[in-house]
N, C-alpha and C positions, 0 to 999 in steps of 0.2 A: 078456237075448237079443242086443241090439244090441252089447254089450260082446264078447260071445264071438265074434260073426260079425266084428268089427273085428279082434280078435287072431287069429282064424283067417286072415282076408284078409292081414294083415301078415305072418304066419308063412309062408303060402303063397308070397307074393311074395318073401320073404327067401330061401326055400329055392330058389325057381325061379332067382333071381339067382345063387346060389352054384352050382347045378347047371350053368347054362348058361355062365356067365362065370368061374366059380372065384373065387378071392380076387383082388380088384382092387387093384392096387398104384398108387402114384403115378406110377411109370414108364409104366405102361399108359395111364394118363389123358393123360399129356403127349405120347404118341405118336398120339393121335387128330386127325384132320384136321377142319377146319369143312367145312360143307355147300358143295358146288359150285353153281354157277349153276343147272345143270339141277335139282339137287334142290331148290332154293329155288324156282324157277319152278313145279315140279310140286307141291310143298307148298302154295304160295300157290293154286294153282288149286283143290286140294281143299278148303282152307280156306274160300275164297270160295263154292265150290259148297255146301258145308255151311252157311254162313250164308244163302246164298239159299234152300236148302230149308227151313231153319228159320224164316226171316222171311216168306217168300212161297211156301208149298207148292202153292197151287191150281193152277197149270198143270201140275205134275207129277202131282197127285192126279186132275185131270180126264182126263189122258191114261191113266192107270192104269184108270181107270173104263170109258174107252172100249174099251180092250183087253180088259177082263175081260168086257164085254158081247159082243164078238165071238168070243171063244174058248168052244167048246162044252166042257160038262163031261162 
């Protein structure tokens, strides 16, 4: 079961890449630019936020519980 799911996932990702990007050549890869400062700062912010939520989720969960009690169903 696991092997078939793994093969299916790999096939779907391969087909998606081919459909979206086509056949990727070395010249296409060389023309790509690195991340700019703005993109690095934004990515860093989201990585830190993800780590914060994963390591210390209590303030966020507590706020969600308070909001859930206030909102009527």
